[in-house]
C-alpha positions as a Markdown table, in Angstrom:
| # | Residue | x | y | z |
|---|---|---|---|---|
| 1 | Met | -50.4 | -11.4 | -25.3 |
| 2 | Arg | -50.6 | -7.7 | -24.4 |
| 3 | Phe | -52.4 | -5.4 | -26.8 |
| 4 | Leu | -52.5 | -1.6 | -27.1 |
| 5 | Phe | -55.6 | -0.1 | -28.9 |
| 6 | Thr | -55.6 | 3.2 | -30.8 |
| 7 | Val | -59.0 | 4.4 | -31.8 |
| 8 | Gln | -60.4 | 7.2 | -34.1 |
| 9 | Gly | -62.6 | 9.2 | -31.8 |
| 10 | Glu | -65.4 | 10.2 | -34.2 |
| 11 | Gly | -68.7 | 8.4 | -34.4 |
| 12 | Arg | -69.8 | 5.3 | -32.6 |
| 13 | Gly | -68.5 | 2.5 | -34.8 |
| 14 | His | -64.8 | 2.5 | -33.9 |
| 15 | Tyr | -65.7 | 2.5 | -30.2 |
| 16 | Thr | -68.0 | -0.5 | -30.4 |
| 17 | Gln | -65.5 | -2.4 | -32.6 |
| 18 | Ala | -62.8 | -1.8 | -29.9 |
| 19 | Leu | -65.2 | -3.1 | -27.2 |
| 20 | Ser | -66.0 | -6.2 | -29.2 |
| 21 | Leu | -62.4 | -7.0 | -29.9 |
| 22 | Ala | -61.4 | -6.4 | -26.3 |
| 23 | Thr | -64.0 | -8.9 | -25.2 |
| 24 | Val | -62.8 | -11.5 | -27.7 |
| 25 | Leu | -59.2 | -11.1 | -26.8 |
| 26 | Arg | -59.8 | -11.4 | -23.1 |
| 27 | Lys | -62.0 | -14.5 | -23.6 |
| 28 | His | -58.9 | -16.1 | -25.0 |
| 29 | Gly | -56.6 | -15.0 | -22.2 |
| 30 | His | -55.1 | -11.8 | -23.6 |
| 31 | Glu | -54.9 | -8.3 | -22.2 |
| 32 | Val | -55.7 | -4.8 | -23.4 |
| 33 | Val | -53.1 | -2.6 | -21.6 |
| 34 | Ala | -54.5 | 0.8 | -22.7 |
| 35 | Val | -56.6 | 2.6 | -25.3 |
| 36 | Leu | -55.3 | 5.8 | -27.0 |
| 37 | Ile | -58.1 | 7.9 | -28.5 |
| 38 | Gly | -57.6 | 10.5 | -31.2 |
| 39 | Lys | -60.1 | 13.1 | -30.0 |
| 40 | Ser | -62.3 | 15.6 | -31.8 |
| 41 | Asp | -63.0 | 19.0 | -30.4 |
| 42 | Ser | -66.7 | 18.7 | -31.1 |
| 43 | Arg | -67.3 | 15.4 | -29.5 |
| 44 | Gln | -66.6 | 13.5 | -26.3 |
| 45 | Ile | -65.8 | 9.9 | -25.5 |
| 46 | Pro | -69.2 | 8.0 | -25.0 |
| 47 | Val | -69.9 | 7.1 | -21.5 |
| 48 | Phe | -70.6 | 3.5 | -22.5 |
| 49 | Phe | -67.1 | 3.1 | -23.8 |
| 50 | Ile | -65.5 | 4.5 | -20.7 |
| 51 | Asp | -67.6 | 2.2 | -18.5 |
| 52 | Lys | -67.1 | -1.0 | -20.5 |
| 53 | Ile | -63.6 | -1.0 | -22.1 |
| 54 | Gly | -61.9 | -2.1 | -18.9 |
| 55 | Ala | -58.5 | -0.4 | -19.7 |
| 56 | Pro | -56.8 | 2.9 | -19.1 |
| 57 | Ile | -57.9 | 5.6 | -21.6 |
| 58 | Phe | -55.6 | 8.3 | -22.9 |
| 59 | Glu | -56.6 | 11.1 | -25.4 |
| 60 | Phe | -54.5 | 13.0 | -27.9 |
| 61 | Asp | -55.3 | 15.5 | -30.7 |
| 62 | Ser | -55.9 | 14.0 | -34.1 |
| 63 | Pro | -57.3 | 15.2 | -37.5 |
| 64 | Asn | -61.1 | 15.2 | -37.8 |
| 65 | Phe | -63.8 | 16.1 | -40.2 |
| 66 | Thr | -64.9 | 19.7 | -39.5 |
| 67 | Ser | -68.6 | 20.2 | -39.9 |
| 68 | Phe | -70.1 | 23.2 | -41.6 |
| 69 | Tyr | -73.5 | 24.4 | -42.8 |
| 70 | Lys | -75.5 | 23.9 | -39.5 |
| 71 | Gln | -73.2 | 21.0 | -38.5 |
| 72 | Lys | -74.3 | 18.7 | -41.4 |
| 73 | Arg | -71.8 | 17.5 | -44.0 |
| 74 | Pro | -68.1 | 18.0 | -43.3 |
| 75 | Asn | -66.2 | 19.7 | -46.0 |
| 76 | Ile | -63.0 | 17.8 | -46.8 |
| 77 | Leu | -61.1 | 20.9 | -47.9 |
| 78 | Ile | -62.0 | 22.9 | -44.8 |
| 79 | Ser | -61.1 | 19.9 | -42.6 |
| 80 | Met | -57.7 | 19.5 | -44.2 |
| 81 | Ala | -57.0 | 23.3 | -44.0 |
| 82 | Asn | -57.9 | 23.3 | -40.3 |
| 83 | Asn | -55.8 | 20.3 | -39.5 |
| 84 | Ile | -52.8 | 21.6 | -41.5 |
| 85 | Arg | -52.9 | 24.8 | -39.3 |
| 86 | Arg | -52.2 | 22.6 | -36.3 |
| 87 | Pro | -48.8 | 21.0 | -37.1 |
| 88 | Phe | -47.4 | 21.6 | -33.6 |
| 89 | Val | -50.4 | 19.9 | -32.0 |
| 90 | Phe | -50.0 | 16.9 | -34.2 |
| 91 | Lys | -46.2 | 16.8 | -33.7 |
| 92 | Asp | -47.0 | 16.4 | -30.0 |
| 93 | Ser | -49.5 | 13.7 | -30.8 |
| 94 | Leu | -47.0 | 11.8 | -32.8 |
| 95 | Lys | -44.5 | 11.9 | -29.9 |
| 96 | Phe | -47.3 | 10.9 | -27.5 |
| 97 | Ile | -48.0 | 7.7 | -29.6 |
| 98 | Lys | -44.4 | 6.9 | -29.7 |
| 99 | Gln | -43.9 | 7.5 | -25.9 |
| 100 | Lys | -46.9 | 5.3 | -25.0 |
| 101 | Ile | -45.7 | 2.4 | -27.1 |
| 102 | Glu | -42.3 | 2.7 | -25.5 |
| 103 | Glu | -43.8 | 3.0 | -22.0 |
| 104 | Leu | -46.4 | 0.2 | -22.3 |
| 105 | Lys | -44.4 | -2.2 | -24.4 |
| 106 | Pro | -47.3 | -4.1 | -25.9 |
| 107 | Asp | -46.8 | -7.2 | -28.0 |
| 108 | Lys | -49.0 | -5.7 | -30.7 |
| 109 | Val | -50.8 | -2.5 | -31.5 |
| 110 | Ile | -54.3 | -2.6 | -32.9 |
| 111 | Asn | -55.2 | 0.5 | -34.8 |
| 112 | Phe | -58.9 | 1.3 | -35.4 |
| 113 | Tyr | -58.5 | 3.6 | -38.3 |
| 114 | Glu | -56.5 | 6.3 | -36.4 |
| 115 | Met | -54.4 | 8.5 | -38.7 |
| 116 | Ile | -51.8 | 9.7 | -36.2 |
| 117 | Thr | -50.9 | 6.1 | -35.3 |
| 118 | Gly | -50.3 | 5.3 | -38.9 |
| 119 | Met | -48.2 | 8.5 | -39.4 |
| 120 | Ala | -46.2 | 7.7 | -36.3 |
| 121 | Tyr | -45.3 | 4.3 | -37.6 |
| 122 | Gly | -44.2 | 5.9 | -40.9 |
| 123 | Ile | -42.2 | 8.8 | -39.4 |
| 124 | Tyr | -40.5 | 6.7 | -36.7 |
| 125 | Arg | -39.9 | 3.7 | -39.0 |
| 126 | Phe | -36.2 | 3.5 | -38.2 |
| 127 | Asp | -36.6 | 3.7 | -34.4 |
| 128 | Lys | -36.0 | 0.3 | -32.9 |
| 129 | Lys | -38.6 | 0.9 | -30.2 |
| 130 | Met | -41.3 | 1.3 | -32.9 |
| 131 | Lys | -40.7 | -2.2 | -34.3 |
| 132 | Ile | -43.8 | -3.5 | -32.4 |
| 133 | Glu | -46.2 | -5.1 | -34.9 |
| 134 | Met | -49.3 | -3.0 | -35.8 |
| 135 | Ile | -52.5 | -4.5 | -37.2 |
| 136 | Thr | -55.1 | -2.1 | -38.6 |
| 137 | Leu | -58.8 | -2.8 | -39.0 |
| 138 | Ala | -61.8 | -0.8 | -40.5 |
| 139 | His | -64.5 | -1.2 | -43.1 |
| 140 | Gln | -62.8 | 1.4 | -45.3 |
| 141 | Tyr | -59.9 | -1.0 | -46.0 |
| 142 | Val | -62.2 | -3.0 | -48.3 |
| 143 | Leu | -61.5 | -0.2 | -50.8 |
| 144 | Leu | -57.8 | -1.3 | -50.8 |
| 145 | Asn | -58.7 | -4.9 | -51.7 |
| 146 | Pro | -57.9 | -5.4 | -55.5 |
| 147 | His | -60.9 | -7.9 | -55.7 |
| 148 | Tyr | -63.4 | -5.1 | -54.7 |
| 149 | Lys | -64.8 | -3.6 | -57.8 |
| 150 | Thr | -66.0 | 0.0 | -58.1 |
| 151 | Thr | -66.8 | 2.3 | -61.1 |
| 152 | Ala | -64.6 | 5.0 | -62.5 |
| 153 | Glu | -66.8 | 7.6 | -61.0 |
| 154 | Gln | -66.6 | 6.0 | -57.6 |
| 155 | Asp | -62.8 | 5.7 | -57.9 |
| 156 | Val | -62.6 | 9.5 | -58.2 |
| 157 | Lys | -65.1 | 10.0 | -55.3 |
| 158 | Phe | -63.3 | 7.6 | -53.0 |
| 159 | Tyr | -59.7 | 8.7 | -53.8 |
| 160 | Phe | -59.4 | 10.7 | -50.6 |
| 161 | Leu | -60.7 | 7.7 | -48.6 |
| 162 | Arg | -58.2 | 5.3 | -50.2 |
| 163 | Met | -55.4 | 7.8 | -49.5 |
| 164 | Leu | -56.5 | 8.1 | -45.8 |
| 165 | Ser | -56.7 | 4.3 | -45.5 |
| 166 | Arg | -53.1 | 3.9 | -46.8 |
| 167 | Ile | -51.9 | 6.5 | -44.3 |
| 168 | Asn | -53.7 | 4.8 | -41.4 |
| 169 | Ser | -52.2 | 1.4 | -42.4 |
| 170 | Thr | -48.6 | 2.5 | -42.9 |
| 171 | Arg | -46.2 | -0.3 | -41.9 |
| 172 | Ala | -49.2 | -2.5 | -40.8 |
| 173 | Ser | -48.3 | -6.2 | -40.8 |
| 174 | Lys | -52.0 | -7.0 | -41.6 |
| 175 | Ile | -54.9 | -4.9 | -42.8 |
| 176 | Leu | -58.2 | -6.4 | -41.6 |
| 177 | Ala | -61.1 | -5.2 | -43.8 |
| 178 | Leu | -64.4 | -5.4 | -42.0 |
| 179 | Ser | -67.0 | -6.4 | -44.6 |
| 180 | Phe | -70.7 | -7.0 | -44.9 |
| 181 | Arg | -69.9 | -10.2 | -46.8 |
| 182 | Asp | -67.0 | -12.6 | -47.4 |
| 183 | Met | -64.7 | -12.0 | -50.4 |
| 184 | Pro | -61.2 | -12.9 | -51.5 |
| 185 | Gly | -58.3 | -10.8 | -50.1 |
| 186 | Thr | -54.5 | -10.7 | -50.4 |
| 187 | Lys | -51.7 | -11.9 | -48.2 |
| 188 | Lys | -51.8 | -8.6 | -46.3 |
| 189 | Ile | -55.4 | -7.3 | -46.8 |
| 190 | Ile | -57.7 | -9.9 | -45.2 |
| 191 | Thr | -61.5 | -9.8 | -45.3 |
| 192 | Val | -63.1 | -10.3 | -41.9 |
| 193 | Pro | -66.7 | -10.2 | -40.5 |
| 194 | Pro | -68.1 | -7.2 | -38.6 |
| 195 | Leu | -67.2 | -7.0 | -34.9 |
| 196 | Leu | -70.7 | -7.1 | -33.3 |
| 197 | Arg | -70.8 | -7.3 | -29.5 |
| 198 | Asp | -72.4 | -10.0 | -27.4 |
| 199 | Glu | -75.2 | -7.5 | -26.5 |
| 200 | Val | -76.1 | -7.3 | -30.2 |
| 201 | Leu | -76.1 | -11.0 | -30.7 |
| 202 | Glu | -78.1 | -11.8 | -27.6 |
| 203 | Ala | -81.0 | -9.3 | -28.2 |
| 204 | Glu | -84.2 | -10.6 | -29.7 |
| 205 | Pro | -85.5 | -8.3 | -32.4 |
| 206 | Ala | -89.2 | -7.4 | -32.5 |
| 207 | Ser | -91.5 | -5.4 | -34.8 |
| 208 | Gly | -92.3 | -2.1 | -33.2 |
| 209 | Asn | -94.4 | 0.8 | -34.4 |
| 210 | Tyr | -91.6 | 3.5 | -34.3 |
| 211 | Val | -88.7 | 4.6 | -36.4 |
| 212 | His | -85.4 | 4.3 | -34.7 |
| 213 | Gly | -82.7 | 6.9 | -35.7 |
| 214 | Tyr | -79.2 | 8.1 | -35.2 |
| 215 | Met | -77.8 | 11.6 | -36.1 |
| 216 | Leu | -74.0 | 11.9 | -36.2 |
| 217 | Asn | -74.4 | 15.7 | -36.5 |
| 218 | Ala | -77.1 | 17.7 | -34.7 |
| 219 | Gly | -77.7 | 19.8 | -37.8 |
| 220 | Tyr | -80.1 | 17.1 | -39.2 |
| 221 | Phe | -82.5 | 17.7 | -36.3 |
| 222 | Asp | -84.3 | 20.4 | -38.3 |
| 223 | Glu | -85.0 | 18.0 | -41.2 |
| 224 | Val | -86.4 | 15.3 | -38.9 |
| 225 | Leu | -88.5 | 17.8 | -37.0 |
| 226 | Glu | -89.9 | 19.2 | -40.2 |
| 227 | Trp | -90.9 | 15.7 | -41.4 |
| 228 | His | -92.4 | 14.9 | -37.9 |
| 229 | Lys | -94.6 | 18.0 | -38.0 |
| 230 | Lys | -96.1 | 16.7 | -41.3 |
| 231 | Asn | -96.4 | 13.1 | -40.1 |
| 232 | Pro | -97.0 | 13.4 | -36.3 |
| 233 | Glu | -98.7 | 10.0 | -36.1 |
| 234 | Ile | -95.5 | 8.0 | -36.7 |
| 235 | Pro | -93.4 | 7.7 | -33.5 |
| 236 | Leu | -89.7 | 8.7 | -33.8 |
| 237 | Arg | -87.0 | 7.7 | -31.4 |
| 238 | Phe | -83.7 | 9.2 | -32.3 |
| 239 | Phe | -80.2 | 9.2 | -30.7 |
| 240 | Trp | -77.5 | 11.8 | -31.1 |
| 241 | Asp | -74.1 | 12.6 | -29.6 |
| 242 | Lys | -74.7 | 16.3 | -29.1 |
| 243 | Lys | -72.3 | 17.4 | -26.4 |
| 244 | Asp | -74.6 | 19.6 | -24.2 |
| 245 | Ala | -77.8 | 17.6 | -24.8 |
| 246 | Lys | -80.0 | 16.3 | -22.0 |
| 247 | Glu | -80.3 | 12.5 | -21.5 |
| 248 | Val | -83.7 | 12.7 | -23.2 |
| 249 | Thr | -85.1 | 15.6 | -25.1 |
| 250 | Tyr | -88.9 | 15.5 | -25.4 |
| 251 | Ile | -90.3 | 17.2 | -28.5 |
| 252 | Asp | -93.7 | 15.6 | -28.0 |
| 253 | Asp | -95.3 | 12.2 | -27.2 |
| 254 | Asn | -94.2 | 10.8 | -30.6 |
| 255 | Phe | -90.7 | 12.3 | -31.0 |
| 256 | Thr | -87.9 | 12.0 | -28.5 |
| 257 | Leu | -84.1 | 12.5 | -28.8 |
| 258 | His | -81.8 | 10.5 | -26.6 |
| 259 | Lys | -78.2 | 11.1 | -25.7 |
| 260 | Leu | -76.1 | 8.3 | -27.2 |
| 261 | Asn | -76.4 | 5.4 | -24.8 |
| 262 | Asp | -75.2 | 2.0 | -26.0 |
| 263 | Asp | -77.6 | -0.3 | -24.3 |
| 264 | Gly | -80.6 | 2.0 | -24.9 |
| 265 | Phe | -79.6 | 2.4 | -28.6 |
| 266 | Leu | -79.5 | -1.4 | -29.2 |
| 267 | Arg | -82.8 | -2.0 | -27.4 |
| 268 | Ser | -84.4 | 0.8 | -29.4 |
| 269 | Met | -83.1 | -0.6 | -32.7 |
| 270 | Ala | -84.1 | -4.2 | -31.9 |
| 271 | Gly | -87.7 | -3.1 | -31.2 |
| 272 | Ser | -88.2 | -0.7 | -34.1 |
| 273 | Met | -90.0 | -1.1 | -37.4 |
| 274 | Ala | -87.2 | 0.7 | -39.3 |
| 275 | Tyr | -83.9 | 2.6 | -38.9 |
| 276 | Ala | -82.8 | 6.0 | -40.2 |
| 277 | Thr | -79.1 | 6.8 | -39.9 |
| 278 | Thr | -76.1 | 8.9 | -41.0 |
| 279 | Ser | -74.6 | 5.6 | -42.3 |
| 280 | Gly | -72.0 | 4.5 | -39.7 |
| 281 | Phe | -70.8 | 1.0 | -40.7 |
| 282 | Glu | -71.3 | -0.6 | -37.3 |
| 283 | Ser | -74.9 | 0.4 | -36.9 |
| 284 | Leu | -75.7 | -0.6 | -40.4 |
| 285 | Cys | -74.4 | -4.1 | -39.5 |
| 286 | Glu | -76.5 | -4.1 | -36.4 |
| 287 | Ala | -79.6 | -3.1 | -38.5 |
| 288 | Leu | -78.9 | -5.9 | -41.0 |
| 289 | Tyr | -78.4 | -8.4 | -38.2 |
| 290 | Tyr | -81.8 | -7.4 | -36.7 |
| 291 | Arg | -83.3 | -7.3 | -40.3 |
| 292 | Lys | -84.4 | -3.7 | -40.0 |
| 293 | Pro | -85.2 | -1.7 | -43.2 |
| 294 | Thr | -82.8 | 1.2 | -43.2 |
| 295 | Leu | -82.5 | 4.7 | -44.7 |
| 296 | Met | -78.9 | 5.9 | -45.0 |
| 297 | Val | -78.1 | 9.6 | -45.1 |
| 298 | Pro | -74.3 | 9.8 | -45.5 |
| 299 | Val | -72.6 | 12.7 | -43.8 |
| 300 | His | -69.1 | 12.4 | -45.4 |
| 301 | Val | -67.1 | 10.4 | -47.8 |
| 302 | Glu | -66.6 | 7.5 | -45.4 |
| 303 | Gln | -70.3 | 7.1 | -44.9 |
| 304 | Glu | -71.0 | 7.5 | -48.6 |
| 305 | Phe | -68.9 | 4.4 | -49.1 |
| 306 | Asn | -70.6 | 2.6 | -46.2 |
| 307 | Ala | -74.0 | 3.3 | -47.7 |
| 308 | Tyr | -72.9 | 2.2 | -51.2 |
| 309 | Asp | -71.4 | -1.0 | -49.9 |
| 310 | Ala | -74.4 | -1.7 | -47.6 |
| 311 | Thr | -76.9 | -1.5 | -50.6 |
| 312 | Leu | -75.0 | -4.5 | -52.1 |
| 313 | Ser | -76.0 | -6.5 | -49.1 |
| 314 | Gly | -79.6 | -5.3 | -49.0 |
| 315 | Val | -79.3 | -3.1 | -45.9 |
| 316 | Gly | -81.5 | -0.4 | -47.3 |
| 317 | Ile | -81.7 | 2.7 | -49.4 |
| 318 | Ser | -79.8 | 6.0 | -49.5 |
| 319 | Ala | -80.9 | 9.6 | -49.6 |
| 320 | Lys | -79.3 | 13.1 | -49.2 |
| 321 | Lys | -81.8 | 14.1 | -46.5 |
| 322 | Phe | -83.8 | 12.4 | -43.8 |
| 323 | Lys | -86.7 | 11.6 | -46.1 |
| 324 | Leu | -88.5 | 9.3 | -43.7 |
| 325 | Ser | -91.5 | 8.9 | -46.1 |
| 326 | Lys | -89.0 | 7.2 | -48.5 |
| 327 | Leu | -88.1 | 4.8 | -45.6 |
| 328 | Ile | -91.7 | 4.0 | -44.8 |
| 329 | Glu | -92.4 | 3.2 | -48.5 |
| 330 | Phe | -89.4 | 1.0 | -48.6 |
| 331 | Ile | -90.4 | -1.3 | -45.8 |
| 332 | Pro | -92.6 | -3.7 | -47.8 |
| 333 | Arg | -89.8 | -4.2 | -50.4 |
| 334 | Tyr | -87.0 | -4.9 | -47.9 |
| 335 | Thr | -85.0 | -8.0 | -48.7 |
| 336 | Pro | -81.9 | -8.5 | -46.4 |
| 337 | Asp | -78.9 | -10.7 | -47.0 |
| 338 | Glu | -79.9 | -14.0 | -45.4 |
| 339 | His | -76.3 | -15.1 | -45.1 |
| 340 | Phe | -75.2 | -12.2 | -43.0 |
| 341 | Arg | -75.9 | -13.7 | -39.6 |
| 342 | Glu | -73.8 | -16.8 | -40.4 |
| 343 | Trp | -71.0 | -14.5 | -41.6 |
| 344 | Val | -71.1 | -12.5 | -38.3 |
| 345 | His | -70.9 | -15.6 | -36.2 |
| 346 | Gln | -67.5 | -16.5 | -37.7 |
| 347 | Ala | -65.9 | -13.3 | -36.3 |
| 348 | Glu | -64.4 | -14.6 | -33.1 |
| 349 | Val | -62.6 | -17.5 | -34.8 |
| 350 | Arg | -61.3 | -15.4 | -37.7 |
| 351 | Phe | -60.0 | -12.5 | -35.5 |
| 352 | Ile | -58.2 | -14.8 | -33.1 |
| 353 | Lys | -56.5 | -16.5 | -36.1 |
| 354 | Glu | -55.5 | -13.3 | -37.7 |
| 355 | Ile | -54.4 | -11.3 | -34.6 |
| 356 | Cys | -53.0 | -13.9 | -32.3 |
| 357 | Gly | -51.9 | -16.5 | -34.9 |
């Protein structure tokens, strides 16, 4: 079968999920004909994705979370206002999605939580050329599962995320909800394991002496630097996707910042004593697979949900800032989900069944 991928272009997780699924599909004789990426003005496509995806890549403008206050937490209202001011750009993007589907004629479209793709399927629902089946996948779709229980307070907090998830999955034949653990679903909303790549599964974790970290937004650098000045004896090895950053930025012998590099990121995590992150789902799964105590600092509502759900599987603890002392204190109390690895190892069989069956 011939598959077209559409990918939300913010963060690392959707990229690594696309790489993983492409590998699984090709292993079973299928083809990824192209990848369409909804781009963000503030970020670029990671080099590791360009090098490894093995398919033509096309970019288009798509809504994104706009950062404010030193590039830390994105403000939902500011993001929506900025995106609403660009209707003609998004009109072009909708047409672009439609044209690419008509041109490439895939058997199925796999949507990695990309909003414009879901909107295009809704807007062009009566166009015969848009009858190609779409399957969506993301961790956020767990919130649409009626068997997933949240509190009334969380329902209010995650309302926007549920709304976004419904838009992204408009007219999807299946909604694949990536989950830290198995749970009942529905005929349309199906719980599936995380998509961890072979590189993750093959690495041998070790207990190092440093804290491995990832900053989605560069604004958190000041917080980490402040902590480091007070605790210079603990080595820090952080990764970020700052657009104009050097490959390695040396603060001193015990604090380095690395431009996001996939292989280097995984090696660093596997050899660390703990992990501090802005709570992307994929890296939380990697940390749980490697059994690394984790501090989660959510940047936006998606990551707040990731952090909340991750605590239910023992991934780690949450905080509003990079309070690394809290992470160090947590290490002796860390108790990961012992069934997680077995769940992850079911991914290939389950995805082939749901996507190609």
